[in-house]
C-alpha positions in Angstrom: -0.2 0.3 0.2 1.6 3.5 -1.1 1.7 5.8 1.8 1.7 9.7 1.6 2.5 12.6 4.2 -0.6 14.6 2.2 -3.1 13.4 0.0 -5.1 16.1 -1.8 -8.6 15.3 -3.6 -9.2 17.2 -6.6 -7.0 18.6 -9.6 -8.8 21.7 -10.1 -8.0 25.4 -9.1 -8.1 24.5 -5.2 -6.0 21.4 -5.8 -3.2 23.1 -7.9 -3.1 26.1 -5.4 -2.7 23.3 -2.5 -0.5 21.6 -4.2 2.0 24.5 -4.9 2.2 25.5 -1.4 2.5 22.3 0.1 6.0 21.8 -1.8 7.1 25.4 -0.9 6.6 23.7 2.4 8.4 20.8 1.2 6.0 17.9 2.3 5.3 15.0 0.3 1.7 14.7 -1.3 0.0 13.4 -4.7 -3.1 14.7 -5.7 -6.1 12.5 -7.0 -8.2 13.7 -9.8 -11.0 11.7 -11.3 -10.8 13.0 -14.9 -8.3 15.7 -16.2 -7.1 18.5 -14.7 -9.7 21.0 -14.5 -11.7 18.7 -15.6 -15.4 20.9 -14.8 -14.0 23.6 -16.6 -13.4 21.2 -19.8 -16.9 19.2 -19.7 -19.5 20.2 -17.4 -19.8 23.6 -18.9 -21.3 25.4 -21.8 -19.5 25.8 -25.2 -19.4 29.8 -25.0 -18.5 30.0 -21.4 -15.9 32.5 -20.2 -14.4 33.7 -16.9 -16.5 35.8 -15.3 -13.4 38.1 -14.1 -10.5 39.8 -16.6 -7.6 37.7 -17.1 -5.1 40.1 -15.0 -7.6 39.1 -11.9 -8.5 35.6 -12.3 -5.3 33.8 -11.7 -2.7 32.9 -9.5 0.5 34.9 -8.4 2.9 32.8 -10.6 1.6 32.9 -13.9 -0.5 35.4 -16.0 -2.8 34.3 -18.9 -1.2 34.9 -22.3 -2.9 37.5 -24.4 -5.0 40.3 -23.5 -5.1 40.7 -19.9 -8.4 42.8 -19.9 -10.1 39.7 -21.7 -12.2 37.5 -20.2 -10.8 34.1 -21.1 -12.6 31.1 -22.9 -13.4 28.2 -20.5 -10.8 26.2 -22.6 -7.9 28.5 -21.8 -8.8 28.6 -18.3 -8.5 24.6 -18.4 -5.2 25.0 -20.3 -4.0 27.6 -17.4 -4.3 24.9 -14.8 -2.6 22.6 -17.3 0.3 24.9 -17.7 0.5 25.8 -14.1 0.8 22.1 -12.7 3.5 21.7 -15.0 5.2 24.4 -14.0 5.2 23.8 -10.4 5.5 20.2 -11.2 2.7 19.1 -9.1 2.5 15.4 -8.2 -0.8 15.0 -10.5 -2.7 11.5 -11.0 -5.5 12.0 -13.4 -8.0 8.9 -14.0 -8.3 8.5 -10.3 -11.5 7.9 -8.5 -11.7 8.3 -4.6 -14.4 6.0 -3.5 -14.0 6.1 0.0 -11.7 8.3 2.6 -12.1 7.8 6.6 -9.5 8.5 9.4 -7.9 5.3 11.0 -9.5 4.3 14.4 -6.7 3.9 16.6 -4.5 6.0 15.2 -3.7 9.1 13.1 -4.0 9.3 9.4 -6.2 8.1 6.7 -7.2 5.2 4.7 -8.0 6.0 1.1 -9.7 3.8 -1.2 -9.4 4.6 -4.9 -10.1 3.2 -8.5 -6.2 2.2 -8.4 -5.8 0.8 -5.0 -6.0 1.7 -1.2 -3.6 4.9 -0.1 -2.5 5.9 3.2 -2.2 9.6 4.5 -1.2 11.3 7.3 -3.2 14.3 6.3 -6.2 14.9 3.9 -7.0 17.8 2.0 -10.5 17.8 0.5 -10.0 20.3 -3.0 -12.9 19.2 -4.7 -14.5 23.0 -4.6 -18.0 23.8 -4.4 -19.7 23.2 -7.7 -20.0 19.4 -7.0 -23.2 18.2 -7.3 -26.1 19.8 -9.9 -28.9 21.4 -7.4 -32.6 20.9 -9.4 -35.8 21.2 -7.2 -38.1 18.9 -7.6 -40.6 20.9 -8.9 -41.2 19.9 -12.5 -41.8 15.8 -12.1 -39.2 14.1 -14.6 -42.2 11.7 -16.0 -43.3 15.7 -17.5 -43.1 15.9 -21.6 -40.4 18.6 -21.3 -36.4 17.9 -21.6 -34.9 19.0 -18.2 -31.3 19.9 -17.6 -28.9 21.5 -15.2 -26.6 24.3 -16.8 -23.7 22.1 -16.3 -25.5 19.8 -19.4 -26.4 22.2 -21.5 -23.9 22.8 -24.7 -25.4 25.2 -27.0 -28.9 26.5 -28.9 -28.3 23.6 -31.5 -28.2 20.9 -29.1 -31.6 21.4 -27.7 -34.9 20.4 -29.3 -36.9 22.9 -31.6 -39.4 25.1 -28.9 -39.3 27.5 -26.8 -36.6 27.1 -23.5 -37.3 28.0 -19.7 -34.6 29.2 -18.1 -34.4 28.9 -14.2 -31.8 30.7 -12.5 -31.2 34.7 -12.7 -27.6 34.0 -12.1 -24.4 34.3 -14.0 -24.8 31.0 -15.9 -29.1 31.3 -16.1 -28.5 35.3 -17.6 -25.7 34.2 -20.1 -27.5 31.1 -21.4 -30.9 33.1 -21.5 -29.2 35.4 -23.9 -27.7 33.0 -25.9 -30.6 31.2 -26.4 -32.5 34.6 -27.4 -29.7 35.7 -29.9 -30.0 32.0 -31.5 -33.6 33.0 -32.4 -35.4 30.5 -29.2 -38.2 32.2 -27.4 -36.8 32.4 -24.2 -39.0 32.5 -20.9 -36.6 33.6 -17.9 -37.3 32.9 -13.7 -35.5 35.0 -11.9 -34.8 34.9 -7.9 -33.0 37.2 -5.7 -29.6 38.0 -6.9 -27.0 40.7 -6.3 -26.3 42.8 -9.8 -23.1 44.6 -9.7 -21.9 46.6 -13.0 -20.1 44.9 -15.1 -17.2 48.3 -15.2 -17.9 51.7 -13.5 -15.7 55.0 -14.2 -13.4 53.0 -16.1 -12.6 50.0 -13.7 -13.8 46.6 -13.5 -16.3 45.3 -11.1 -13.6 43.1 -9.6 -11.3 46.1 -8.9 -13.8 48.1 -7.2 -14.7 44.8 -5.0 -10.7 45.0 -4.1 -10.2 48.4 -3.6 -13.2 48.8 -1.6 -12.4 45.6 0.6 -15.4 43.8 -0.1 -13.6 40.7 -1.4 -12.0 40.3 2.5 -15.3 40.4 3.7 -14.9 37.5 6.7 -18.4 37.0 7.4 -21.4 37.0 5.4 -24.7 38.2 6.1 -27.1 35.7 7.5 -28.8 34.2 4.8 -26.2 35.2 2.0 -23.4 32.4 1.8 -25.2 31.6 -1.4 -26.4 34.6 -3.0 -27.2 34.5 -7.0 -24.4 37.2 -8.6 -25.9 38.1 -11.9 -22.4 39.2 -13.8 -20.7 38.3 -17.0 -18.0 38.3 -19.0 -19.7 37.3 -22.1 -19.1 39.5 -25.4 -16.4 41.5 -23.7 -18.0 41.9 -20.5 -21.5 43.6 -20.3 -23.2 44.5 -17.3 -26.4 42.1 -16.5 -29.8 44.1 -17.2 -32.5 42.3 -17.2 -34.6 44.7 -18.0 -32.8 45.1 -21.1 -33.1 41.4 -21.6 -36.8 42.0 -21.3 -36.8 44.9 -24.3 -35.0 42.3 -26.5 -37.6 39.9 -26.0 -37.0 37.5 -23.2 -40.4 37.4 -21.0 -39.3 37.7 -17.3 -40.9 35.6 -14.5 -40.4 35.6 -11.2 -39.5 32.5 -8.6 -41.0 29.0 -9.7 -43.2 28.2 -6.9 -45.0 24.9 -8.2 -46.1 23.1 -10.9 -49.6 21.1 -11.5 -50.8 19.1 -14.6 -48.6 21.0 -17.0 -48.7 24.2 -15.2 -45.8 26.1 -13.8 -47.0 28.2 -10.9 -44.9 31.5 -10.7 -44.4 33.8 -7.5 -45.7 37.1 -7.3 -41.8 38.5 -6.6 -40.3 39.5 -9.9 -40.5 43.2 -9.2 -39.2 42.9 -5.9 -36.1 40.9 -7.1 -35.3 43.0 -9.7 -35.6 46.1 -7.3 -33.2 44.6 -4.9 -30.7 43.7 -7.4 -30.8 47.4 -8.8 -30.5 48.6 -5.0 -27.3 46.6 -5.1 -25.8 47.7 -8.0 -26.6 51.5 -6.8 -25.1 51.1 -3.5 -21.7 50.0 -5.1 -22.0 52.4 -7.6 -22.2 55.1 -4.2 -19.7 53.5 -2.9 -17.1 53.7 -5.4 -18.0 57.6 -5.9 -17.4 57.7 -2.1 -13.9 56.2 -3.0 -12.7 58.5 -5.5 -14.2 61.6 -3.5 -11.9 60.0 -0.7 -8.7 59.3 -2.5 -8.6 62.2 -5.1 -8.6 59.9 -8.1 -8.9 60.8 -11.5 -11.8 58.6 -12.7 -14.5 60.1 -15.3 -18.0 60.4 -14.1 -20.6 58.0 -15.5 -24.0 59.1 -14.7 -25.5 56.8 -17.0 -24.6 53.7 -14.8 -27.4 55.1 -12.5 -30.2 55.2 -14.6 -32.5 51.9 -14.0 -35.2 51.5 -17.1 -38.5 51.5 -16.8 -40.5 48.6 -16.0 -41.3 46.2 -19.1 -44.9 44.7 -19.5 -43.6 41.2 -18.2 -42.7 43.2 -14.8 -45.4 45.6 -14.2 -48.0 42.9 -15.5 -46.2 39.8 -14.4 -47.1 36.3 -15.8 -48.1 33.8 -12.8 -49.0 30.9 -14.3 -47.4 29.5 -17.2 -48.6 26.4 -19.7 -45.6 24.7 -20.9 -47.4 22.9 -23.5 -49.6 26.2 -24.8 -46.5 27.9 -24.8 -44.5 25.3 -27.0 -41.5 24.9 -23.7 -39.7 22.1 -24.9 -36.8 22.6 -22.7 -36.2 23.7 -19.3 -32.6 24.5 -18.0 -32.0 24.8 -14.0 -29.2 27.0 -13.4 -30.1 26.8 -10.1 -26.6 26.1 -8.4 -24.8 23.3 -6.5 -25.1 20.9 -3.8 -22.1 19.6 -2.0 -21.1 15.9 -2.3 -19.1 14.3 -0.1 -20.7 10.6 0.1 -17.1 9.2 -0.3 -16.0 11.1 3.0 -16.9 8.9 6.0 -15.5 11.1 8.6 -17.5 13.4 11.3 -17.4 16.7 10.6 -20.2 17.4 7.8 -23.6 18.8 9.2 -27.0 17.7 8.6 -27.1 19.0 5.3 -23.7 17.7 4.1 -21.7 20.8 4.3 -18.4 20.8 5.9 -17.8 21.7 9.5 -14.3 24.1 9.6 -12.8 26.9 10.6 -11.1 28.8 7.6 -11.0 24.8 5.8 -9.3 23.6 9.0 -11.6 20.4 10.4 -12.9 19.3 13.7 -11.4 16.1 12.5 -7.5 16.1 13.2 -5.0 16.0 10.0 -8.3 16.6 7.4 -9.0 20.1 5.7 -10.8 21.7 3.0 -9.8 24.0 0.6 -11.9 26.1 -2.1 -15.1 26.4 -0.1 -17.7 29.6 -0.6 -16.6 31.7 2.0 -14.2 29.7 3.4 -12.1 32.5 5.2 -13.5 35.8 3.1 -16.0 36.7 0.0 -13.3 35.8 -2.3 -12.7 32.5 -1.4 -14.0 30.4 -3.9 -12.6 32.5 -6.5 -9.4 31.5 -8.6 -7.1 34.4 -6.6 -8.8 33.6 -3.4 -8.6 29.9 -3.3 -4.8 30.4 -3.8 -4.3 32.4 -0.5 -7.0 30.1 1.6 -4.7 27.2 0.3 -1.5 28.8 1.5 -3.2 28.9 4.8 -4.1 25.1 4.9 -0.8 24.2 3.9 0.6 26.4 6.9 -1.4 24.6 9.2 -0.2 21.2 8.1 3.6 22.1 8.4 2.8 23.2 11.7 0.9 19.9 12.5 4.2 18.3 11.0 6.2 20.5 13.3 4.2 19.4 16.6 4.3 15.5 15.4 8.3 15.4 14.6 8.6 17.1 18.2 10.5 14.8 20.7 11.5 16.4 24.2 14.8 16.0 25.4 15.4 13.0 27.6 15.8 14.0 31.2 
């Protein structure tokens, strides 16, 4: 049986970042990846996806993307970036290895990790499988219905869908980009939107990621109650534009409130569309206000942008909202659920998950000795699940492993 000091499960952004810091600490380790490096970027996203942040920002400190620093890299470029980074740091990645079970030893330190290529023992175990593990589809429309239902991870392009109208459910980055793409391809689109944050793509000549940085928002360490997984409507598509749901409606997309139930082919819609849009507008305007205050305080010479404050009039689908949607009558043949993800740690047998399967941890350090997590939302700050943020969290975890190694290696002097 193989034995390592540390086993890292996952070779996406969290695993590669962890490997870099473990190597810097001189800690022997191996990364186990069931697919290829950055597999989810390769095979679980739609064809036209680009990063939601510009290349200068959404990266690790040790390597820049090739090309325009202000561009939004395509998903293939992101996957290649992590592959190149793994080669650059000589990360010990083993691809095509599925972890089927991992558990702490009963009477001694360390873990037994069972894999598709045999068992491995390790003193430390890092779960770096990230926040996007198991697609979440609310049980609203039964599988026996006549429409094709898929999660956004299964969507590839408009041509791959059956003919007819499409209902997109979920108003975050994925849902807004997919809905716009389908409309541009000539499809009739119905778009169900829940509560969301709606930051500007750019303001006064700076991208929103820059504003989140200088305003200290990326470093917020505690989410407000109920905002751990707030939907954020932001897009890097077509060079990056602010997501404006009212403008999508003006282009011909029918906006809906949240989907609340289903009966006899009819989808019931909550009466919350205008409230959701207004709250999203308020979120955007609060960021603009904070940005203006920052400019006034620092004296930076950034051009004013009064048009960014303009909120358009409510389209008819907002002022007179649809409350019931007959799928057959509206020729809806496909429903795309852009409704996020759930954690999936079915392979982890350790007393560190809550009743919803979420890790119990402090900055990624679990309550089980030697067990760590990297890549979780809000692991240490708002930016934790983003590429640059996970790099810093991974350093903290590698430091904790090194500290534990020092404790374990300590032997008191003989009397």
